[in-house]
N, C-alpha and C positions, 0 to 999 in steps of 0.2 A: 878372740875369734872374729869379732865384727871388724876390727882393723885389718886383719888378715884378709877377710873377704873383700874389703874395700880395695886393698892394694892389688889383689889378684884381678878383681872384676874391672878395675879401671884400665888394665892392660887389654881386656877383651872387648869392652863396650864403648869407651868414649871415642872418637873420630870426627791441668792444667787442672758455685754450689748449685747442683741441679735441683729440680723440684719434683721429680717423679721417681717411682720405684725402678729397680733394675729390670730390664726386659729379659725374660727367660729365654733360653736357647730355642725353645719351641713356641715362644710367645713374643715375637719381635714387635717393636713399636710400629704401629701402622703408618704406612707412607700416605701422603695426601692423595686423595682420589683424583685421577685425571679429570680435568674439566670441572672440578667442583668449585664453582664460584669464580670470580674474576681474580686474576693473578695480582698479588700486591707488588708494587715496584721494588726492585732490588735495592737494599740499603747501600748507601755510599760508604765504602771502606777505603781507608787510606787517604793520602793526599794526592790530588791530581798532579800530573807532570811526569817526572822520570821514575822508573823503577830501578833503584840502585841495588842490584842483586849479587849476593855472594853465596857460593856453594859450600858444601862440607869438605871433609878431607879428600884430597885428590888421590884416589886409589887407582892403580893400574887396572885397565879393563872396564872402567865405569865411564859412560857417556857424559863426561863432566860438564862440558860447555852446554850440551843440550839440557841437562838437568837444571843448570842455572837459568837457562832461557825459559824453562817451563815452571820454575818454582813460583807458586802462588798465582799463576796466570789466570786460573778460573776464579780466584777470589778477588783479584785486583785487575780486572780487564781494562784495556784502553790506555795503559801507561806506555811511555817510551822506554823500552827495556834496555838497560845498560849492565853488562857483566863487569863487576869490579874485580880486578885481578889481585891476588895475594898468594903467598906460598901454599896455603892450605895443607900444612904438614899432617902426617898421620900420627896415630896414637903412640907408636913406638919411639917417635922422635929420634934422638941420638943414642938410644939405649943399646941397640944391637952393635953399633960401632964401638961403644965403650966396652962391651963385653967381648967382642971379636974384632979387634983392630984390623982395618983393611977391608972388611966386608962391604963397606960403603962403595968400593970401586965398582961393584956390580950395578950400581945406579947408572953408570956411564952407558951401559948397553941397554938398560931397561929404565928409561926415565919415568919416574913415578913409582918405582918400586919402594922407595922410602926407607932404605936400610941405614942411612945416616942423615936423618932429618930432611927438611927442617922440622923443628918441634912445633907443637901446637902453640906454646907460649910465644915463640919467635914469630909464628905466622899471624897470630892475633895482633901483635904489636905493629907489624907491617900493614895488615889489613885496616887497622884503625886509622893510620895516617892516609892510606889510599882512599878510604871511604870519605873521610872528612874533606879531602881535597876535591873529590868528585862532586860532593854536595855543594861545596863553595863555588865550583865552576858551573855546575849544571842547574842549580836552583831548586825550585819546589819539586817535591816528590815523596815517594815512600821507599825507605830502605828495607830490603828483605834479606834475611839470612837463614840458610838451612844448616842445622847442626853447628859445626865449627863456625860457619858464617854468622850464626846467631850470637856466638861468643864475641865476634867482632862488633856486632851491633850493640851488645851490652857495654863494651869498652867505649864506643863512640857516645852512647847516651850518657855514660858517667862523665866523659870528658866535656861534653857540651852543657852539662847540668849547671855549671857555674861559670860558663864562658859568656862574657858580655857581648861578644861578637857572634854568638850562635844564632842560627836562623830563628825567626819567630815561630811559635808553636803551630800557627796555621799554615806554615809552609813546609812542614816535615812531619812524618810519622814513621813508625817502625813496625815490621811484621817478622815474627820469628817462627820457624818451623823446627820442632824437635830440639828446643833450646836446652843445652846441657847445663845451664845455670838457672833454670826456672824455679820459682816458687809461685804457685798459683792456687786458686780456690779448690782445685781437684787434687793437688799433691805437690811433690817436689822432685827435682832431678836427683840422680845418683850422686853427683858431685856436691850439691847443696846439703845432702843428708850426711855425707861422710867426711867432708873436708871443711873446717871452719875458715872464716875470712882471714886472710893473711897467710894461710898454709900453702905450701908448694905441692902440687899434685905430682906424684912419682911418674916418671917417663914423659909427662906432658911438658915439664919445665914451665908450668903455668901457676901463677899465684892467684889464689881465690880472691876475687874482688868483693867489695861491699855492695850491698843493694842500695843504690842511690835513687831518690825520687826524681824522676825526669819531668821536664815540662812538656814532653811530647806524648801523644796518644800512641798506644802500642796494641798490636793484635798478636795473640799467641795461638799457635795451632799445635795441639798435642795428640798423639796417637796413644790410646790406652795401652798399658803394659809395655811401653818402650823403655828398655832398661836404661837408656841415657836420660830421657826427659820425664819418665814416669816410673821411678823405682819404688818398690814396695817399702812402706815404713817398717813393717815387721820382717826384718831380714833373716829371721830364723825360720820363716815359712819356705821350705825348700821348693814346694810346688810353685808358689808364687814367684820366687826368684828364678827358677828354671824357665817359667813361662815368660818372664820379663827379658831374660837373655835371648830367647828365641824371638821375642818381640823386637829386638834390635834389627834382626834381619827382615822381619815382615813389615814393620810400620815406621821405623825411624826416618827413613828417607822418603818413603812412599807418601807420607802425610802431606808433603809439599805439592802433590799432584792431585789432591782431592778437590771437591767442589762443594758449594753450599748445600746441595741436595743430600750430602752424606751425613749432615749433623742434625740431630733432633733438637728442638728448641730448648729443652731442659739441660742440654749440654753446653749452653752458652752462659758464661758468667761475666759480669761487668763489675769492675771495681774502680775506685778513684783514689789517687794518692794525695799527699798533703799540698801539692801544687795544683790540684784540680785536673791533672791529666788522667785520662781514662784508659784502662787496660781491659780489652775484651778477649776472653779466653775461650777457645773452641776445643772441646774434646771430641774427636772424630772417631767413632767406632769402626772397627773392621767387621767383616762378615762373620768371622769366627775367631776364637782364641788363637793366639800364636801357636800354641801346642797342637791345635787341631788343624790349622790351615795346611800343613804339609800333606795331610791325608786327602785333602781336596785335590791337590796337584797329582796325587797318585791314583785319582779316579774314584774315590769313595763317594757314594751318593749323598745328596744334601740331607736327607732324613737322618742318616747315620751320623753325619757331622753335627747336626743339631743335638742329637742325643749325647754325643761326646761332650759338646759344650755344656749341656745340662748337668752332666756328671762332674766335670772338672771345675766349672766356674765357681761354685761355692768355696772350694778349697783355694783357688787362685785369689778370689776377692777377699778372703779372710786376711790376706797380707796387706791390704790397703785400708787405712782408717776411714777413708771416705765412705766405705760401705758399712760402717758400724750402725748407721741409721738408714735403713732401706728406703725411708720416705724422702731422703735427700740425695741418695746415691745416683750418679749419672748412669746413662746407658753406655755400656762398654763393649757389648757384642750385639750386632743387629744384622741378621741374615738378609733383610730386605733393603734397608737404607745404607748399611755399612759398606765400606769399600773393600775391594779385592786388591791387595798390593801388586800382584803380578799384572793385573789389567791396567791399573793406573800408571805403571811405569813402562808398559809395553811400547807406548808411543815414542818415548824418548829413546829407548833401545833401538827401535826400528829406524828412527830418523838418523841415528848415529852409525848403526852397524849394518843396515839393510834389512830386508824382510826376514822374518823368523817367526817363531811361535810365541804365544802369549805366556806359556808356562815358564816358570823360573829356570828350568834346565835349559830350554832353548835360548833364553836370554843370556844365561851364563856362557853357553857354548859360543854364541855369537860374539860376546865380549872377548872370550879367549882367542877366537880366530882373528879378531880385530887386532889384538895385541901381537900375535904372531906376524900378521901381515905388515904391521907398522914398526916393529922393533927388531925382527930377525933379518939380518942382511947376509 
């Protein structure tokens, strides 16, 4: 049953130790009081220079270039941003063309529909070479990858780990958002839990890579309950699994547009590998559970949303082993500090599609209209 669930879910979903108790839905972690004391200087993250940025799967109707431009911008300000191009294939890869020969011809009229590849495996291979060449030409900086782009970063880190010509550790660092290959102090991704190293993931045409100790510092950004980057360990917990699948839509991409004010201190974990490189993992809570957020967009009041969180959260959290000890569990829902996915992605949608609403339906309709305007002749 577990293998069946893995095979089905990968077709749907693929394209982070705290020190305090869980904040209850009606007892959010307190935000710092305005004007309370002098502000501490912002910590230096990443490596100064260029931001070598790669986006996730290139899906029709998504403001792709704008998403790349804004990925991690509030976490790594002041960098010279460079969009690293690569195929960015979708989860279905060549599967539909194999099942229905000739269907890929529809891609000619709707570029980006992705009915016949490229696959994620093919895309990562191309992205690896493109990113390495960009770093060699551009010099010092921070490589950033959202979702599938993070898979490219993993490949580059593995490639450079034993390369005598690799840049020195003080000239390069990495930042991943919604990493499909993550293993971190807060949990593991769907792929890491269900596909061993060396296995080929169905549809993706992607071979699971080993986890190699890199010489470079890494920053990981995870949205709780994201089915790609934060899959529940107890996969027989139907409520937890359902919440995670909805979490793909709410937090997987949006986590790249958060900012440091969204993360409580106990949701930051620092580890060091055998080569002395540091990995800093940020688990960034949303305002509400993914299962509850849609009710917010339908106009349900905040008090009712908090009560729904309070009822559902114990069942959802039971699917994650990080919650077995409440004293060390991270804060995963925070109505005060947590982010609203629709709000943090609205800027990119407006910049790409023009003015519209903040709510997800308005953004979806704006994207649909953009597709019609640019692909129907």
